[in-house]
N, C-alpha and C positions, 0 to 999 in steps of 0.2 A: 524471425529469426527463429530460432529453432527452441530457443529458451523465453519466448516471449509469454506463450500461454502460461507455463509455468510461474514467471514472474507477476504476471496479472493476478493468478491465485494466490499468490503470495501478499499481491499488495492487498487484495481483495480480504483475505484472512486477517491482516493487520489493522486495515481501517474503514471498512465498509460497515456501515450499521451498528446498531445499538450492542452488537454480540462480538464484535471486533476487539480484538487483543487492546486496540488504543483506547477504546471507550470503556471497557471494562477497567484498566488498568489507571488511565488518567482521571475519567469521570467518576466510575462507580465507586472504586475501592478507594481514591485519594482524594477525589474532589479538587482537584487542580486546574483542570481545565474547562474553557467555555465550549471550545468547539475543537475535535479532533477529526483526522482524517488521512486518507492515502489516496493518491492518484497516480496513475500509471499512464502517462500520455503516450500516445504513439508518435515517437519520434527516432532520430536518429543518434542521440547522445548515449553517453555510456551511464547516464543515472538509471537505475531499474525503476526508481518511483518517487515520488514526492510526498513527504509525511509532513503535515502542518499541525501545529496545535497553538491555540489563543488561551493566554492566560493572564493572571494579574502579576504586578512587579514582585510582590512578596512571595508569590509560589514559581516564580520563573525557574530557579536552580533545581529545584525538585521537580518540576516539570521537565527539563532538560535530562535530569539524571532518569527519569523514568521511561523518555523517550530513548535514550540510549541503551537503558536494560532493555526494552522491547525490541529493539533492534537485534542486540546480540542474542536475545533469546530466540528471535525468529532467525537468526543465522547460525545456531549452535544446536538447536533441538527439534527433533523429528515431531511434525503434526501427528495427531492421532487419526485413526480413520473416521472417527467421528466429527473432528474438525474438519478434515478435509471434506466431508460431505457436506455440511455445513456450508462451507467455502464454496463448493461447486452450486448449490442452490441459490447462494447470494450473487454468483457471477450470470447464472441463467438468468436471474430475475432483474440483474442491471441490465442485461440486454433487453429484456421484454420491456422494462422501463423506459428505456432509451429509443424504444421503437413505436411507441405508441400512435403517433400522429403521421399523416403523409409527410411531412417537412422533416421529421427526425429521421425518417427512412430514407428520404432524398439525401439528407446532411450525411448520415452513414453510407451510403453508397459513394456518395463524392469522394467522402474520407477513403473509403476502400479502393477506389481507384486510384486517387493520388498516391496511396501507398503501395500501389501495384498489386493489391489483393484481390482475389476473385471477389464478385459479388455475394457469393453464398459462405464467404470466410466466416460470418458468425454461427451459421449452422455446423459447418465444419467444426469449428471451436467448441461446440457444445456436445459434439459427439467425440471429438479427441479429448476433453478433460476426464472422460470415465476411464481413459488408461493411464491418466496419471497416477501415480501411488505416492505416498508420504516420502519415500525415499528420493524419489525423482524430485519433489520440492527441496528436501533438503540438499541433495547436490546442487542445485540452482541457486540456494540461498547460499550455500558455502561459495560458492564460484562469485556472486556478485556482491554480497553483503560484507565485504571485508571491512572497510571503513568509509563510515559516513561522511559526508560533507555537511557544514552547518551554515545557516543563512538566518540571521535574526534580526528583530528590529523591536525597539520599545526605548526605555530612558537609558541614558549612559549610565548611571550607577549600577542599573541591572545588567547591561551589555558587558562591563567589563568583569563582573564577577562569573557571568556565563562564559566570557571568553578565556578566562583563566581555568576553569573547570574543564573545557571544550579542549586545551592546549595540553592537559595533563592526562589525556587519554591516550 
């Protein structure tokens, strides 16, 4: 899809590595999550990406509030050029990391074939991200990040309060 590469960059900015928005917000600044991240799976569904966070029951509501704030922030504010440059570097690093072995390269080629993409798709993507500007990402974020969906698990007592919070948004 024409917006897929921009969504991958947004996902990378949001949840890839220790400099990601989620890591800095949930772990460093607030200390509420054990693990946070985002994943942009290649698929045909409407979800732009999946965000996850693991936390304790007593910090679950604050974690959800911070996740929602990060989502809204990503969908309403333009990334800086320096944020975009770091995100591009992380994206290229992820491609390199996932292509270290012959097996990984073979899996990726099979995945690209299944998705009806050319085998040089990743190399093309590395070139195409140079042309993506913060405004492009803002437009894609505005288009796809309107209303997040929620899936939660944990003790019933925390699920009830999280569900109440979510239903008020």
